[in-house]
C-alpha positions as CSV (number, residue, x, y, z in Angstrom):
1,X,-8.9,8.9,68.5
2,X,-5.4,7.8,67.5
3,X,-6.7,4.5,66.2
4,X,-9.7,6.3,64.4
5,X,-7.2,8.6,62.6
6,X,-5.0,5.6,61.8
7,X,-7.9,3.7,60.1
8,X,-8.8,6.9,58.1
9,X,-5.2,7.3,57.0
10,X,-5.2,3.7,56.0
11,X,-8.5,4.1,54.0
12,X,-7.1,7.3,52.3
13,X,-3.8,5.6,51.2
14,X,-5.7,2.5,50.1
15,X,-8.0,4.7,47.9
16,X,-5.0,6.6,46.5
17,X,-3.1,3.7,45.5
18,X,-6.1,2.0,44.0
19,X,-6.8,5.2,42.0
20,X,-3.1,5.0,40.8
21,X,-3.6,1.3,39.8
22,X,-7.0,2.2,37.9
23,X,-5.3,4.9,35.8
24,X,-3.0,2.1,34.4
25,X,-6.1,0.2,32.9
26,X,-4.8,0.6,29.2
27,X,-1.4,-0.7,30.3
28,X,-3.1,-4.2,30.8
29,X,-3.7,-4.1,27.1
30,X,-0.2,-3.2,26.1
31,X,0.4,-6.7,24.6
32,X,-2.8,-6.1,22.4
33,X,-1.6,-2.8,21.3
34,X,1.9,-4.2,20.5
35,X,0.5,-7.3,18.6
36,X,-1.7,-4.9,16.6
37,X,1.1,-2.6,15.8
38,X,3.3,-5.5,14.6
39,X,0.6,-6.9,12.5
40,X,-0.1,-3.5,10.9
41,X,3.6,-3.1,10.3
42,X,4.4,-6.5,9.1
43,X,5.2,-5.4,5.5
44,X,6.3,-7.6,2.8
45,X,2.8,-8.5,1.3
46,X,2.5,-5.2,-0.8
47,X,6.1,-5.4,-2.1
48,X,5.2,-9.2,-3.3
49,X,2.0,-8.0,-4.8
50,X,3.8,-5.4,-6.8
51,X,6.4,-8.1,-7.8
52,X,3.6,-10.3,-9.0
53,X,2.0,-7.4,-10.9
54,X,5.5,-6.6,-12.7
55,X,6.4,-10.2,-13.7
56,X,6.2,-9.5,-17.4
57,X,8.6,-6.5,-17.1
58,X,11.3,-8.9,-15.8
59,X,10.4,-11.9,-18.2
60,X,10.0,-9.9,-21.4
61,X,13.8,-9.5,-22.5
62,X,14.1,-13.3,-22.3
63,X,10.9,-14.4,-24.1
64,X,10.4,-15.6,-27.6
65,X,7.9,-13.8,-29.9
66,X,5.5,-16.7,-29.4
67,X,5.9,-16.9,-25.6
68,X,5.8,-13.0,-25.4
69,X,2.0,-13.0,-26.6
70,X,1.0,-15.3,-23.9
71,X,3.0,-13.5,-21.2
72,X,1.3,-10.1,-22.3
73,X,-2.1,-11.6,-21.8
74,X,-1.1,-12.8,-18.3
75,X,0.3,-9.4,-17.6
76,X,-3.1,-7.9,-18.4
77,X,-4.8,-10.3,-16.1
78,X,-2.4,-9.6,-13.3
79,X,-2.7,-5.8,-13.5
80,X,-6.6,-6.1,-13.6
81,X,-6.8,-7.6,-10.2
82,X,-3.8,-5.8,-8.4
83,X,-5.9,-3.1,-7.0
84,X,-8.1,-5.5,-5.4
85,X,-5.3,-7.5,-3.9
86,X,-3.8,-4.3,-2.4
87,X,-7.1,-3.2,-1.1
88,X,-7.3,-6.3,1.1
89,X,-3.9,-5.7,2.6
90,X,-4.9,-1.9,3.2
91,X,-8.0,-2.9,5.1
92,X,-6.2,-5.4,7.3
93,X,-3.7,-2.6,8.3
94,X,-6.3,-0.1,9.0
95,X,-8.1,-2.7,11.1
96,X,-5.2,-3.5,13.1
97,X,-4.3,0.2,13.5
98,X,-7.8,0.9,14.7
99,X,-7.4,-1.9,17.2
100,X,-4.2,-0.5,18.5
101,X,-5.9,2.7,19.0
102,X,-8.7,1.2,20.9
103,X,-6.1,-0.6,23.2
104,X,-4.9,2.8,24.3
105,X,-2.3,3.9,21.5
106,X,-3.0,7.5,20.5
107,X,-0.3,7.7,17.7
108,X,-2.8,7.2,14.9
109,X,-5.2,9.7,13.4
110,X,-7.4,7.5,11.1
111,X,-10.2,9.6,10.1
112,X,-8.7,10.2,6.7
113,X,-7.8,6.7,6.1
114,X,-11.4,5.9,5.3
115,X,-10.6,6.9,1.8
116,X,-8.2,4.1,1.4
117,X,-11.2,1.6,1.6
118,X,-12.2,0.4,-1.9
119,X,-15.6,0.3,-3.3
120,X,-15.6,-3.5,-3.5
121,X,-13.7,-6.4,-4.8
122,X,-14.3,-8.7,-7.8
123,X,-14.4,-12.7,-7.5
124,X,-11.4,-14.1,-9.7
125,X,-11.3,-17.6,-10.1
126,X,-7.6,-17.7,-11.4
127,X,-6.3,-15.9,-8.4
128,X,-8.6,-17.8,-5.8
129,X,-10.4,-14.7,-4.7
130,X,-13.7,-16.2,-3.8
131,X,-17.3,-14.8,-2.9
132,X,-16.5,-15.4,0.8
133,X,-13.5,-13.2,0.5
134,X,-15.7,-10.5,-1.1
135,X,-18.2,-10.7,1.6
136,X,-15.6,-10.5,4.4
137,X,-14.0,-7.4,2.9
138,X,-17.4,-5.8,2.7
139,X,-18.1,-6.7,6.3
140,X,-14.7,-5.4,7.3
141,X,-15.2,-2.1,5.7
142,X,-18.5,-1.5,7.2
143,X,-17.0,-2.3,10.6
144,X,-14.1,0.2,10.0
145,X,-16.3,2.9,8.8
146,X,-18.7,2.5,11.6
147,X,-16.0,2.4,14.3
148,X,-13.9,5.3,12.8
149,X,-16.7,7.5,12.0
150,X,-18.2,7.4,15.6
151,X,-14.8,8.8,16.9
152,X,-14.1,5.5,18.5
153,X,-16.9,6.3,21.2
154,X,-18.4,3.5,23.1
155,X,-16.2,0.9,21.6
156,X,-13.8,-1.4,23.1
157,X,-11.1,-3.9,22.0
158,X,-13.4,-6.7,23.1
159,X,-16.2,-5.5,20.8
160,X,-13.9,-5.0,17.9
161,X,-12.3,-8.4,18.1
162,X,-15.6,-10.1,18.5
163,X,-17.3,-8.2,15.5
164,X,-14.1,-8.4,13.4
165,X,-12.7,-11.9,14.1
166,X,-14.6,-13.7,11.3
167,X,-13.8,-11.2,8.6
168,X,-10.2,-11.0,9.7
169,X,-9.7,-14.7,9.5
170,X,-11.3,-14.9,6.0
171,X,-9.3,-11.8,4.6
172,X,-6.0,-13.2,6.2
173,X,-6.9,-16.5,4.4
174,X,-7.4,-14.6,1.1
175,X,-3.8,-12.8,1.7
176,X,-2.4,-16.1,2.3
177,X,-3.7,-17.7,-0.8
178,X,-2.6,-14.7,-2.8
179,X,0.8,-14.9,-1.3
180,X,1.0,-18.5,-2.6
181,X,-0.1,-17.5,-6.0
182,X,2.7,-14.8,-5.9
183,X,5.1,-17.5,-4.9
184,X,3.9,-19.9,-7.7
185,X,4.2,-17.2,-10.3
186,X,7.7,-16.4,-9.1
187,X,8.8,-19.8,-9.5
188,X,7.6,-20.2,-13.1
189,X,9.3,-16.8,-13.7
190,X,12.5,-18.4,-12.2
191,X,12.2,-21.5,-14.2
192,X,11.7,-19.4,-17.4
193,X,14.7,-17.1,-17.0
194,X,17.3,-19.3,-15.4
195,X,16.1,-22.1,-17.7
196,X,17.4,-20.2,-20.8
197,X,20.8,-19.9,-19.4
198,X,20.8,-23.7,-18.3
199,X,20.2,-24.6,-21.9
200,X,22.3,-22.0,-23.8
201,X,25.5,-21.7,-21.9
202,X,26.6,-25.4,-22.2
203,X,26.2,-25.1,-26.1
204,X,28.3,-21.8,-26.2
205,X,31.8,-23.5,-26.5
206,X,33.4,-21.4,-29.3
207,X,36.4,-19.3,-28.1
208,X,34.8,-16.2,-29.6
209,X,31.9,-16.7,-27.1
210,X,34.1,-16.7,-24.0
211,X,33.4,-13.2,-22.9
212,X,29.8,-13.5,-23.7
213,X,29.5,-16.7,-21.7
214,X,31.3,-15.2,-18.8
215,X,29.0,-12.3,-18.7
216,X,26.0,-14.8,-19.0
217,X,27.2,-16.8,-15.9
218,X,27.6,-13.6,-13.9
219,X,24.1,-12.6,-14.7
220,X,22.9,-16.0,-13.9
221,X,24.6,-16.0,-10.5
222,X,22.9,-12.5,-9.8
223,X,19.5,-13.6,-10.9
224,X,19.8,-16.7,-8.9
225,X,20.8,-14.8,-5.7
226,X,17.8,-12.5,-6.4
227,X,15.4,-15.4,-6.5
228,X,16.8,-16.9,-3.4
229,X,16.2,-13.8,-1.5
230,X,12.9,-13.4,-2.8
231,X,11.9,-17.0,-2.1
232,X,12.8,-16.3,1.7
233,X,10.6,-13.3,1.6
234,X,7.5,-15.4,0.4
235,X,8.2,-17.9,3.1
236,X,8.4,-15.2,5.9
237,X,5.3,-13.4,4.6
238,X,3.4,-16.5,4.9
239,X,4.7,-17.1,8.3
240,X,3.8,-13.6,9.4
241,X,0.1,-13.8,7.9
242,X,-0.3,-17.1,9.8
243,X,1.0,-15.6,13.1
244,X,-1.4,-12.7,12.7
245,X,-4.4,-15.0,12.2
246,X,-3.2,-17.1,15.2
247,X,-3.0,-14.1,17.5
248,X,-6.2,-12.7,16.6
249,X,-7.9,-16.0,17.1
250,X,-6.3,-16.2,20.6
251,X,-7.8,-12.8,21.5
252,X,-11.3,-14.0,20.1
253,X,-11.1,-17.2,22.3
254,X,-10.1,-15.0,25.3
255,X,-12.5,-12.0,25.2
256,X,-12.8,-10.7,28.7
257,X,-9.4,-12.1,29.8
258,X,-7.2,-10.1,27.6
259,X,-5.3,-8.8,30.7
260,X,-4.8,-12.4,32.0
261,X,-1.2,-13.2,32.5
262,X,-1.2,-16.1,30.3
263,X,-3.1,-14.3,27.4
264,X,-0.6,-11.4,27.6
265,X,2.1,-13.7,27.6
266,X,0.8,-15.3,24.4
267,X,0.2,-12.0,22.6
268,X,3.7,-10.8,23.5
269,X,5.2,-13.7,21.9
270,X,3.2,-13.4,18.8
271,X,4.2,-9.6,18.7
272,X,7.8,-10.4,19.2
273,X,7.7,-13.2,16.3
274,X,6.1,-10.8,14.0
275,X,8.7,-8.1,14.7
276,X,11.5,-10.7,13.9
277,X,9.6,-11.5,10.6
278,X,9.4,-7.9,9.9
279,X,13.0,-7.4,10.2
280,X,13.8,-10.4,8.0
281,X,11.4,-9.1,5.3
282,X,13.1,-5.7,5.5
283,X,16.6,-7.1,5.3
284,X,18.4,-9.1,2.4
């Protein structure tokens, strides 16, 4: 009798402990959630896109009348594609927020964010935005609309990653290409503005120009410091986008094994790296 009671007590305890362990299921996807959160909050890209859009505003005071006409034409082209560039970033952020929610994070209510999705993109040969980027954007918006409109029912992290990875990789490739475009445009701006000082200051040798030269040198140093900071942000943004692509690829390669210790460790490392990059982007 005592033996029978002991066995029953053991089984009850085992079931109780097993039940406690099972309630922690979402915890096994903690690293997925943290990686998705870090990816959604990476930042930097939107700021750099706005800087690209506003290039002419910074260049205009330094331009000759002839150069100003060409710069205004380029300004119109940049502003025409800006909303498309931002739409890609918004879509990627919404995807990562949705992935975080599916991994067990209940901090987001994304139903209203459907309105953030654009109606479509336009291919742009000058920016490098290609038809495959347009197709991926369309596929991603359809996936997000379907998942969010369903109230996240009958969905899983594995399904989301499997269905979304191909488009995620293409859209991240688009964001990387666009960031390189921003970087190149900023380099041209830097050469234009700093180049004026490099040419003019050495020839301003009259005593009457001394105060003006001093002010010009101070302005030059301030602009050079500004560009140095921005250059670093371009580098960090590119690193961050690459980390997001690699982390998502690892999840796609390990579907069904996302709670595996090695996969969790890899995702934790990517999440940590993204948070470090984000801190760098938000600082000076």
